[in-house]
A tleap script that builds the chain and sets N, CA, C and O, in Angstrom:
source leaprc.protein.ff14SB
mol = sequence {
  NMET ASN ALA ASN GLY GLU GLN ALA ARG LEU
  MET ALA GLU MET GLU ILE GLU GLU LEU ARG
  GLU LEU VAL ALA SER LEU ARG HIE GLU ILE
  GLU ASP LEU GLN THR GLU ALA VAL LEU ASP
  ALA CYS HIE ILE ALA GLY LEU ALA ALA GLU
  ILE LYS ALA MET ILE ALA GLU SER GLU ALA
  CYS PRO HIE LYS GLU ALA HIE PRO LEU VAL
  GLN ARG VAL GLU TYR THR ASP SER ARG THR
  GLY GLN THR ILE THR LYS THR ARG ALA LEU
  PRO LEU TYR ARG ASP ALA PHE ASP ALA GLU
  ALA ARG SER SER GLY ILE ASP ASN PRO GLU
  HIE PHE ARG CSER
}
set mol.1.N position { -37.662 -108.271 79.119 }
set mol.1.CA position { -37.131 -108.414 77.767 }
set mol.1.C position { -35.838 -109.224 77.859 }
set mol.1.O position { -35.005 -108.990 78.735 }
set mol.2.N position { -35.692 -110.149 76.969 }
set mol.2.CA position { -34.488 -110.987 77.004 }
set mol.2.C position { -33.312 -110.254 76.366 }
set mol.2.O position { -33.468 -109.161 75.820 }
set mol.3.N position { -32.155 -110.859 76.441 }
set mol.3.CA position { -30.917 -110.234 75.941 }
set mol.3.C position { -30.980 -109.988 74.444 }
set mol.3.O position { -30.507 -108.953 73.975 }
set mol.4.N position { -31.555 -110.915 73.678 }
set mol.4.CA position { -31.650 -110.724 72.225 }
set mol.4.C position { -32.585 -109.563 71.879 }
set mol.4.O position { -32.319 -108.779 70.968 }
set mol.5.N position { -33.682 -109.476 72.627 }
set mol.5.CA position { -34.622 -108.378 72.399 }
set mol.5.C position { -34.006 -107.034 72.727 }
set mol.5.O position { -34.200 -106.061 71.999 }
set mol.6.N position { -33.263 -106.977 73.823 }
set mol.6.CA position { -32.585 -105.737 74.223 }
set mol.6.C position { -31.522 -105.350 73.198 }
set mol.6.O position { -31.370 -104.173 72.873 }
set mol.7.N position { -30.798 -106.326 72.697 }
set mol.7.CA position { -29.773 -106.065 71.682 }
set mol.7.C position { -30.422 -105.548 70.400 }
set mol.7.O position { -29.903 -104.614 69.788 }
set mol.8.N position { -31.535 -106.128 69.985 }
set mol.8.CA position { -32.239 -105.685 68.775 }
set mol.8.C position { -32.755 -104.259 68.950 }
set mol.8.O position { -32.695 -103.447 68.027 }
set mol.9.N position { -33.274 -103.962 70.170 }
set mol.9.CA position { -33.768 -102.602 70.434 }
set mol.9.C position { -32.628 -101.583 70.369 }
set mol.9.O position { -32.793 -100.508 69.794 }
set mol.10.N position { -31.501 -101.907 70.941 }
set mol.10.CA position { -30.349 -101.001 70.918 }
set mol.10.C position { -29.841 -100.797 69.493 }
set mol.10.O position { -29.487 -99.681 69.110 }
set mol.11.N position { -29.807 -101.858 68.722 }
set mol.11.CA position { -29.363 -101.746 67.325 }
set mol.11.C position { -30.342 -100.876 66.521 }
set mol.11.O position { -29.921 -100.072 65.688 }
set mol.12.N position { -31.624 -101.038 66.771 }
set mol.12.CA position { -32.627 -100.231 66.074 }
set mol.12.C position { -32.475 -98.761 66.452 }
set mol.12.O position { -32.581 -97.882 65.597 }
set mol.13.N position { -32.228 -98.495 67.730 }
set mol.13.CA position { -32.031 -97.112 68.173 }
set mol.13.C position { -30.788 -96.502 67.516 }
set mol.13.O position { -30.795 -95.338 67.114 }
set mol.14.N position { -29.725 -97.301 67.413 }
set mol.14.CA position { -28.501 -96.818 66.763 }
set mol.14.C position { -28.764 -96.525 65.285 }
set mol.14.O position { -28.301 -95.517 64.752 }
set mol.15.N position { -29.506 -97.409 64.634 }
set mol.15.CA position { -29.820 -97.199 63.218 }
set mol.15.C position { -30.686 -95.965 63.041 }
set mol.15.O position { -30.485 -95.200 62.098 }
set mol.16.N position { -31.644 -95.761 63.928 }
set mol.16.CA position { -32.503 -94.574 63.857 }
set mol.16.C position { -31.659 -93.317 64.031 }
set mol.16.O position { -31.856 -92.333 63.317 }
set mol.17.N position { -30.726 -93.342 64.970 }
set mol.17.CA position { -29.858 -92.175 65.191 }
set mol.17.C position { -28.986 -91.905 63.964 }
set mol.17.O position { -28.813 -90.750 63.574 }
set mol.18.N position { -28.439 -92.949 63.356 }
set mol.18.CA position { -27.645 -92.786 62.137 }
set mol.18.C position { -28.495 -92.182 61.020 }
set mol.18.O position { -28.026 -91.318 60.279 }
set mol.19.N position { -29.733 -92.631 60.899 }
set mol.19.CA position { -30.624 -92.099 59.864 }
set mol.19.C position { -30.966 -90.637 60.141 }
set mol.19.O position { -31.053 -89.833 59.213 }
set mol.20.N position { -31.159 -90.293 61.409 }
set mol.20.CA position { -31.426 -88.883 61.762 }
set mol.20.C position { -30.240 -88.006 61.372 }
set mol.20.O position { -30.417 -86.915 60.831 }
set mol.21.N position { -29.023 -88.493 61.651 }
set mol.21.CA position { -27.822 -87.736 61.283 }
set mol.21.C position { -27.702 -87.604 59.768 }
set mol.21.O position { -27.317 -86.551 59.260 }
set mol.22.N position { -28.033 -88.670 59.051 }
set mol.22.CA position { -27.994 -88.620 57.592 }
set mol.22.C position { -29.018 -87.630 57.054 }
set mol.22.O position { -28.716 -86.859 56.142 }
set mol.23.N position { -30.214 -87.644 57.606 }
set mol.23.CA position { -31.257 -86.703 57.176 }
set mol.23.C position { -30.815 -85.268 57.438 }
set mol.23.O position { -30.999 -84.398 56.586 }
set mol.24.N position { -30.237 -85.014 58.603 }
set mol.24.CA position { -29.759 -83.663 58.922 }
set mol.24.C position { -28.672 -83.231 57.950 }
set mol.24.O position { -28.659 -82.089 57.490 }
set mol.25.N position { -27.761 -84.145 57.639 }
set mol.25.CA position { -26.690 -83.839 56.687 }
set mol.25.C position { -27.255 -83.548 55.302 }
set mol.25.O position { -26.830 -82.603 54.638 }
set mol.26.N position { -28.209 -84.358 54.870 }
set mol.26.CA position { -28.809 -84.152 53.547 }
set mol.26.C position { -29.603 -82.850 53.498 }
set mol.26.O position { -29.585 -82.153 52.483 }
set mol.27.N position { -30.292 -82.519 54.572 }
set mol.27.CA position { -31.022 -81.235 54.618 }
set mol.27.C position { -30.055 -80.063 54.478 }
set mol.27.O position { -30.336 -79.098 53.765 }
set mol.28.N position { -28.916 -80.154 55.162 }
set mol.28.CA position { -27.911 -79.091 55.067 }
set mol.28.C position { -27.378 -78.996 53.632 }
set mol.28.O position { -27.216 -77.900 53.095 }
set mol.29.N position { -27.113 -80.138 53.028 }
set mol.29.CA position { -26.627 -80.152 51.645 }
set mol.29.C position { -27.664 -79.554 50.698 }
set mol.29.O position { -27.307 -78.802 49.791 }
set mol.30.N position { -28.926 -79.873 50.894 }
set mol.30.CA position { -30.005 -79.321 50.059 }
set mol.30.C position { -30.068 -77.808 50.224 }
set mol.30.O position { -30.219 -77.081 49.242 }
set mol.31.N position { -29.955 -77.335 51.450 }
set mol.31.CA position { -29.965 -75.884 51.694 }
set mol.31.C position { -28.812 -75.203 50.962 }
set mol.31.O position { -28.994 -74.148 50.355 }
set mol.32.N position { -27.628 -75.807 51.021 }
set mol.32.CA position { -26.470 -75.248 50.319 }
set mol.32.C position { -26.714 -75.204 48.810 }
set mol.32.O position { -26.396 -74.212 48.156 }
set mol.33.N position { -27.279 -76.282 48.261 }
set mol.33.CA position { -27.562 -76.332 46.822 }
set mol.33.C position { -28.631 -75.322 46.432 }
set mol.33.O position { -28.546 -74.711 45.367 }
set mol.34.N position { -29.636 -75.141 47.284 }
set mol.34.CA position { -30.668 -74.150 47.001 }
set mol.34.C position { -30.081 -72.744 46.998 }
set mol.34.O position { -30.423 -71.927 46.143 }
set mol.35.N position { -29.209 -72.465 47.941 }
set mol.35.CA position { -28.549 -71.155 47.979 }
set mol.35.C position { -27.708 -70.950 46.728 }
set mol.35.O position { -27.732 -69.879 46.122 }
set mol.36.N position { -26.970 -71.976 46.350 }
set mol.36.CA position { -26.154 -71.888 45.142 }
set mol.36.C position { -27.019 -71.650 43.905 }
set mol.36.O position { -26.656 -70.852 43.041 }
set mol.37.N position { -28.159 -72.335 43.815 }
set mol.37.CA position { -29.060 -72.152 42.671 }
set mol.37.C position { -29.627 -70.738 42.644 }
set mol.37.O position { -29.740 -70.137 41.576 }
set mol.38.N position { -29.983 -70.205 43.800 }
set mol.38.CA position { -30.502 -68.833 43.865 }
set mol.38.C position { -29.428 -67.842 43.428 }
set mol.38.O position { -29.708 -66.914 42.669 }
set mol.39.N position { -28.205 -68.035 43.903 }
set mol.39.CA position { -27.119 -67.134 43.502 }
set mol.39.C position { -26.819 -67.243 42.014 }
set mol.39.O position { -26.521 -66.238 41.369 }
set mol.40.N position { -26.894 -68.455 41.457 }
set mol.40.CA position { -26.726 -68.626 40.011 }
set mol.40.C position { -27.822 -67.870 39.264 }
set mol.40.O position { -27.546 -67.213 38.259 }
set mol.41.N position { -29.054 -67.957 39.743 }
set mol.41.CA position { -30.161 -67.236 39.105 }
set mol.41.C position { -29.930 -65.728 39.182 }
set mol.41.O position { -30.219 -65.008 38.226 }
set mol.42.N position { -29.419 -65.252 40.299 }
set mol.42.CA position { -29.112 -63.819 40.437 }
set mol.42.C position { -28.019 -63.408 39.455 }
set mol.42.O position { -28.100 -62.350 38.833 }
set mol.43.N position { -27.007 -64.245 39.323 }
set mol.43.CA position { -25.914 -63.972 38.385 }
set mol.43.C position { -26.456 -63.928 36.956 }
set mol.43.O position { -26.101 -63.042 36.179 }
set mol.44.N position { -27.304 -64.871 36.620 }
set mol.44.CA position { -27.911 -64.905 35.287 }
set mol.44.C position { -28.737 -63.650 35.043 }
set mol.44.O position { -28.683 -63.071 33.958 }
set mol.45.N position { -29.498 -63.228 36.044 }
set mol.45.CA position { -30.308 -62.008 35.902 }
set mol.45.C position { -29.416 -60.794 35.657 }
set mol.45.O position { -29.732 -59.945 34.824 }
set mol.46.N position { -28.309 -60.713 36.379 }
set mol.46.CA position { -27.381 -59.594 36.184 }
set mol.46.C position { -26.761 -59.606 34.801 }
set mol.46.O position { -26.673 -58.567 34.148 }
set mol.47.N position { -26.328 -60.780 34.351 }
set mol.47.CA position { -25.749 -60.892 33.010 }
set mol.47.C position { -26.781 -60.561 31.935 }
set mol.47.O position { -26.470 -59.882 30.957 }
set mol.48.N position { -28.002 -61.040 32.120 }
set mol.48.CA position { -29.058 -60.758 31.140 }
set mol.48.C position { -29.319 -59.250 31.061 }
set mol.48.O position { -29.514 -58.709 29.973 }
set mol.49.N position { -29.323 -58.582 32.202 }
set mol.49.CA position { -29.532 -57.128 32.197 }
set mol.49.C position { -28.406 -56.420 31.468 }
set mol.49.O position { -28.653 -55.494 30.696 }
set mol.50.N position { -27.163 -56.849 31.706 }
set mol.50.CA position { -26.020 -56.252 31.004 }
set mol.50.C position { -26.141 -56.459 29.506 }
set mol.50.O position { -25.951 -55.528 28.724 }
set mol.51.N position { -26.458 -57.681 29.112 }
set mol.51.CA position { -26.553 -57.993 27.684 }
set mol.51.C position { -27.649 -57.174 27.018 }
set mol.51.O position { -27.449 -56.627 25.933 }
set mol.52.N position { -28.809 -57.087 27.668 }
set mol.52.CA position { -29.910 -56.298 27.094 }
set mol.52.C position { -29.518 -54.840 26.931 }
set mol.52.O position { -29.843 -54.212 25.923 }
set mol.53.N position { -28.818 -54.301 27.923 }
set mol.53.CA position { -28.381 -52.902 27.844 }
set mol.53.C position { -27.370 -52.713 26.722 }
set mol.53.O position { -27.432 -51.721 25.995 }
set mol.54.N position { -26.433 -53.660 26.571 }
set mol.54.CA position { -25.439 -53.552 25.505 }
set mol.54.C position { -26.091 -53.663 24.128 }
set mol.54.O position { -25.709 -52.954 23.197 }
set mol.55.N position { -27.061 -54.541 24.006 }
set mol.55.CA position { -27.758 -54.680 22.733 }
set mol.55.C position { -28.516 -53.397 22.406 }
set mol.55.O position { -28.457 -52.903 21.280 }
set mol.56.N position { -29.223 -52.865 23.389 }
set mol.56.CA position { -29.978 -51.632 23.164 }
set mol.56.C position { -29.053 -50.485 22.783 }
set mol.56.O position { -29.364 -49.703 21.885 }
set mol.57.N position { -27.919 -50.385 23.465 }
set mol.57.CA position { -26.974 -49.313 23.159 }
set mol.57.C position { -26.390 -49.470 21.762 }
set mol.57.O position { -26.258 -48.488 21.032 }
set mol.58.N position { -26.041 -50.693 21.384 }
set mol.58.CA position { -25.458 -50.900 20.069 }
set mol.58.C position { -26.494 -50.718 18.959 }
set mol.58.O position { -26.157 -50.270 17.863 }
set mol.59.N position { -27.757 -51.065 19.241 }
set mol.59.CA position { -28.811 -50.843 18.245 }
set mol.59.C position { -29.062 -49.353 18.025 }
set mol.59.O position { -29.467 -48.934 16.940 }
set mol.60.N position { -28.820 -48.571 19.055 }
set mol.60.CA position { -29.019 -47.129 18.942 }
set mol.60.C position { -27.847 -46.437 18.250 }
set mol.60.O position { -27.960 -45.274 17.862 }
set mol.61.N position { -26.747 -47.126 18.094 }
set mol.61.CA position { -25.559 -46.558 17.477 }
set mol.61.C position { -25.806 -46.348 15.977 }
set mol.61.O position { -26.338 -47.244 15.321 }
set mol.62.N position { -25.436 -45.194 15.421 }
set mol.62.CA position { -25.644 -44.950 13.999 }
set mol.62.C position { -24.718 -45.784 13.104 }
set mol.62.O position { -24.948 -45.875 11.899 }
set mol.63.N position { -23.695 -46.381 13.671 }
set mol.63.CA position { -22.747 -47.183 12.900 }
set mol.63.C position { -23.024 -48.673 13.142 }
set mol.63.O position { -22.268 -49.343 13.846 }
set mol.64.N position { -24.093 -49.177 12.564 }
set mol.64.CA position { -24.527 -50.564 12.778 }
set mol.64.C position { -23.453 -51.581 12.377 }
set mol.64.O position { -23.342 -52.644 12.988 }
set mol.65.N position { -22.674 -51.254 11.362 }
set mol.65.CA position { -21.644 -52.189 10.907 }
set mol.65.C position { -20.567 -52.421 11.974 }
set mol.65.O position { -19.822 -53.399 11.907 }
set mol.66.N position { -20.490 -51.532 12.940 }
set mol.66.CA position { -19.516 -51.666 14.015 }
set mol.66.C position { -19.967 -52.698 15.061 }
set mol.66.O position { -19.210 -53.042 15.968 }
set mol.67.N position { -21.185 -53.177 14.926 }
set mol.67.CA position { -21.744 -54.091 15.927 }
set mol.67.C position { -22.360 -55.321 15.252 }
set mol.67.O position { -23.572 -55.520 15.337 }
set mol.68.N position { -21.561 -56.138 14.595 }
set mol.68.CA position { -22.123 -57.267 13.849 }
set mol.68.C position { -22.818 -58.315 14.728 }
set mol.68.O position { -23.762 -58.965 14.278 }
set mol.69.N position { -22.371 -58.483 15.949 }
set mol.69.CA position { -22.981 -59.510 16.798 }
set mol.69.C position { -24.397 -59.167 17.253 }
set mol.69.O position { -25.151 -60.057 17.648 }
set mol.70.N position { -24.766 -57.888 17.203 }
set mol.70.CA position { -26.112 -57.541 17.651 }
set mol.70.C position { -27.074 -57.312 16.488 }
set mol.70.O position { -28.246 -56.999 16.697 }
set mol.71.N position { -26.582 -57.466 15.285 }
set mol.71.CA position { -27.495 -57.373 14.146 }
set mol.71.C position { -28.486 -58.518 14.221 }
set mol.71.O position { -28.134 -59.638 14.590 }
set mol.72.N position { -29.734 -58.224 13.867 }
set mol.72.CA position { -30.801 -59.222 13.975 }
set mol.72.C position { -30.868 -60.065 12.702 }
set mol.72.O position { -30.832 -59.540 11.590 }
set mol.73.N position { -30.966 -61.378 12.889 }
set mol.73.CA position { -31.131 -62.311 11.780 }
set mol.73.C position { -32.113 -63.406 12.214 }
set mol.73.O position { -32.428 -63.552 13.395 }
set mol.74.N position { -32.580 -64.159 11.237 }
set mol.74.CA position { -33.527 -65.223 11.533 }
set mol.74.C position { -32.791 -66.547 11.755 }
set mol.74.O position { -31.840 -66.881 11.048 }
set mol.75.N position { -33.258 -67.281 12.753 }
set mol.75.CA position { -32.767 -68.616 13.084 }
set mol.75.C position { -33.975 -69.539 13.222 }
set mol.75.O position { -35.122 -69.091 13.211 }
set mol.76.N position { -33.702 -70.812 13.349 }
set mol.76.CA position { -34.762 -71.775 13.619 }
set mol.76.C position { -34.643 -72.220 15.066 }
set mol.76.O position { -33.572 -72.629 15.514 }
set mol.77.N position { -35.749 -72.139 15.794 }
set mol.77.CA position { -35.780 -72.588 17.181 }
set mol.77.C position { -35.574 -74.100 17.204 }
set mol.77.O position { -36.301 -74.833 16.534 }
set mol.78.N position { -34.599 -74.568 17.960 }
set mol.78.CA position { -34.258 -75.999 18.003 }
set mol.78.C position { -35.387 -76.851 18.557 }
set mol.78.O position { -35.550 -78.003 18.155 }
set mol.79.N position { -36.173 -76.291 19.481 }
set mol.79.CA position { -37.242 -77.070 20.100 }
set mol.79.C position { -38.513 -77.071 19.266 }
set mol.79.O position { -39.152 -78.110 19.102 }
set mol.80.N position { -38.882 -75.902 18.736 }
set mol.80.CA position { -40.185 -75.772 18.071 }
set mol.80.C position { -40.104 -75.842 16.561 }
set mol.80.O position { -41.097 -76.142 15.899 }
set mol.81.N position { -38.922 -75.566 16.002 }
set mol.81.CA position { -38.781 -75.520 14.556 }
set mol.81.C position { -39.292 -74.222 13.951 }
set mol.81.O position { -39.252 -74.047 12.734 }
set mol.82.N position { -39.769 -73.316 14.786 }
set mol.82.CA position { -40.287 -72.034 14.298 }
set mol.82.C position { -39.147 -71.049 14.051 }
set mol.82.O position { -38.075 -71.145 14.648 }
set mol.83.N position { -39.407 -70.112 13.164 }
set mol.83.CA position { -38.434 -69.063 12.874 }
set mol.83.C position { -38.437 -68.062 14.015 }
set mol.83.O position { -39.494 -67.632 14.475 }
set mol.84.N position { -37.244 -67.693 14.469 }
set mol.84.CA position { -37.080 -66.684 15.510 }
set mol.84.C position { -36.080 -65.652 15.031 }
set mol.84.O position { -35.174 -65.970 14.260 }
set mol.85.N position { -36.238 -64.436 15.476 }
set mol.85.CA position { -35.296 -63.376 15.153 }
set mol.85.C position { -34.464 -63.090 16.390 }
set mol.85.O position { -34.986 -62.716 17.440 }
set mol.86.N position { -33.178 -63.270 16.247 }
set mol.86.CA position { -32.243 -63.064 17.355 }
set mol.86.C position { -31.016 -62.338 16.833 }
set mol.86.O position { -30.868 -62.130 15.629 }
set mol.87.N position { -30.132 -61.953 17.759 }
set mol.87.CA position { -28.889 -61.312 17.335 }
set mol.87.C position { -27.947 -62.365 16.760 }
set mol.87.O position { -28.134 -63.566 16.957 }
set mol.88.N position { -26.938 -61.889 16.050 }
set mol.88.CA position { -25.940 -62.802 15.495 }
set mol.88.C position { -25.110 -63.471 16.586 }
set mol.88.O position { -24.304 -64.354 16.296 }
set mol.89.N position { -25.297 -63.065 17.817 }
set mol.89.CA position { -24.592 -63.679 18.935 }
set mol.89.C position { -25.244 -64.995 19.367 }
set mol.89.O position { -24.686 -65.705 20.204 }
set mol.90.N position { -26.402 -65.330 18.820 }
set mol.90.CA position { -27.092 -66.555 19.224 }
set mol.90.C position { -26.213 -67.803 19.109 }
set mol.90.O position { -26.268 -68.641 20.009 }
set mol.91.N position { -25.412 -67.977 18.063 }
set mol.91.CA position { -24.547 -69.164 18.028 }
set mol.91.C position { -23.588 -69.245 19.222 }
set mol.91.O position { -23.261 -70.340 19.678 }
set mol.92.N position { -23.140 -68.101 19.724 }
set mol.92.CA position { -22.282 -68.103 20.912 }
set mol.92.C position { -23.055 -68.656 22.110 }
set mol.92.O position { -22.540 -69.470 22.877 }
set mol.93.N position { -24.289 -68.203 22.252 }
set mol.93.CA position { -25.152 -68.694 23.334 }
set mol.93.C position { -25.367 -70.196 23.189 }
set mol.93.O position { -25.210 -70.948 24.151 }
set mol.94.N position { -25.720 -70.623 22.005 }
set mol.94.CA position { -26.003 -72.044 21.783 }
set mol.94.C position { -24.784 -72.917 22.078 }
set mol.94.O position { -24.907 -73.969 22.706 }
set mol.95.N position { -23.612 -72.479 21.624 }
set mol.95.CA position { -22.392 -73.255 21.870 }
set mol.95.C position { -22.103 -73.372 23.373 }
set mol.95.O position { -21.777 -74.451 23.869 }
set mol.96.N position { -22.226 -72.254 24.084 }
set mol.96.CA position { -21.962 -72.260 25.526 }
set mol.96.C position { -23.009 -73.085 26.267 }
set mol.96.O position { -22.677 -73.846 27.175 }
set mol.97.N position { -24.274 -72.933 25.877 }
set mol.97.CA position { -25.361 -73.710 26.488 }
set mol.97.C position { -25.104 -75.197 26.300 }
set mol.97.O position { -25.160 -75.976 27.251 }
set mol.98.N position { -24.819 -75.580 25.055 }
set mol.98.CA position { -24.612 -76.997 24.742 }
set mol.98.C position { -23.400 -77.570 25.484 }
set mol.98.O position { -23.458 -78.688 25.995 }
set mol.99.N position { -22.314 -76.815 25.543 }
set mol.99.CA position { -21.115 -77.291 26.234 }
set mol.99.C position { -21.399 -77.497 27.724 }
set mol.99.O position { -21.001 -78.508 28.303 }
set mol.100.N position { -22.080 -76.547 28.328 }
set mol.100.CA position { -22.410 -76.669 29.753 }
set mol.100.C position { -23.370 -77.829 29.980 }
set mol.100.O position { -23.219 -78.585 30.940 }
set mol.101.N position { -24.350 -77.968 29.108 }
set mol.101.CA position { -25.314 -79.064 29.249 }
set mol.101.C position { -24.618 -80.415 29.118 }
set mol.101.O position { -24.871 -81.328 29.904 }
set mol.102.N position { -23.751 -80.538 28.136 }
set mol.102.CA position { -23.043 -81.816 27.942 }
set mol.102.C position { -22.142 -82.142 29.137 }
set mol.102.O position { -22.044 -83.297 29.549 }
set mol.103.N position { -21.486 -81.116 29.687 }
set mol.103.CA position { -20.633 -81.359 30.854 }
set mol.103.C position { -21.468 -81.730 32.078 }
set mol.103.O position { -20.945 -82.284 33.045 }
set mol.104.N position { -22.756 -81.425 32.035 }
set mol.104.CA position { -23.670 -81.778 33.127 }
set mol.104.C position { -24.395 -83.090 32.857 }
set mol.104.O position { -25.246 -83.510 33.640 }
set mol.105.N position { -24.052 -83.737 31.739 }
set mol.105.CA position { -24.640 -85.038 31.453 }
set mol.105.C position { -25.879 -85.014 30.564 }
set mol.105.O position { -26.557 -86.033 30.431 }
set mol.106.N position { -26.184 -83.880 29.958 }
set mol.106.CA position { -27.332 -83.791 29.057 }
set mol.106.C position { -26.840 -84.088 27.646 }
set mol.106.O position { -26.038 -83.338 27.091 }
set mol.107.N position { -27.324 -85.182 27.072 }
set mol.107.CA position { -26.822 -85.634 25.770 }
set mol.107.C position { -27.353 -84.824 24.588 }
set mol.107.O position { -26.638 -84.650 23.601 }
set mol.108.N position { -28.558 -84.338 24.661 }
set mol.108.CA position { -29.175 -83.613 23.545 }
set mol.108.C position { -29.611 -82.221 23.998 }
set mol.108.O position { -30.810 -81.969 24.123 }
set mol.109.N position { -28.670 -81.314 24.246 }
set mol.109.CA position { -29.041 -80.013 24.779 }
set mol.109.C position { -29.925 -79.188 23.851 }
set mol.109.O position { -30.651 -78.305 24.309 }
set mol.110.N position { -29.871 -79.470 22.537 }
set mol.110.CA position { -30.696 -78.691 21.604 }
set mol.110.C position { -32.184 -78.896 21.865 }
set mol.110.O position { -33.002 -78.104 21.396 }
set mol.111.N position { -32.545 -79.927 22.593 }
set mol.111.CA position { -33.947 -80.166 22.939 }
set mol.111.C position { -34.416 -79.250 24.078 }
set mol.111.O position { -35.611 -79.179 24.366 }
set mol.112.N position { -33.486 -78.559 24.716 }
set mol.112.CA position { -33.800 -77.741 25.876 }
set mol.112.C position { -33.569 -76.247 25.674 }
set mol.112.O position { -33.937 -75.450 26.537 }
set mol.113.N position { -32.976 -75.856 24.566 }
set mol.113.CA position { -32.696 -74.430 24.337 }
set mol.113.C position { -33.260 -74.006 22.998 }
set mol.113.O position { -33.627 -74.840 22.171 }
set mol.114.N position { -33.327 -72.696 22.792 }
set mol.114.CA position { -33.890 -72.189 21.523 }
set mol.114.C position { -32.911 -72.339 20.383 }
set mol.114.O position { -33.220 -71.965 19.251 }
savepdb mol mol.pdb
quit
């Protein structure tokens, strides 16, 4: 093999090694993101359980006027246009959902939430 061929082979080996290191780094980053997503899902599950319990407890309370946010009212689902019955807290959810979506680069969050 001549000098140019040997130089090309060495450069290719160096490029392959750089790509292997990049792949390893990206795999590690993906694993970290997957762990973060799983923990976010766990956090959401915990919050949802708390909210459901609070709603159930407040619905069981004989003083309904003391719990205006959990009173049930009709809304229109943003995606389907159908009528849905939710608590009066739904606007709080929608505002928080939309703000988080917009900060994540989603321009029309109402297309993704109820």
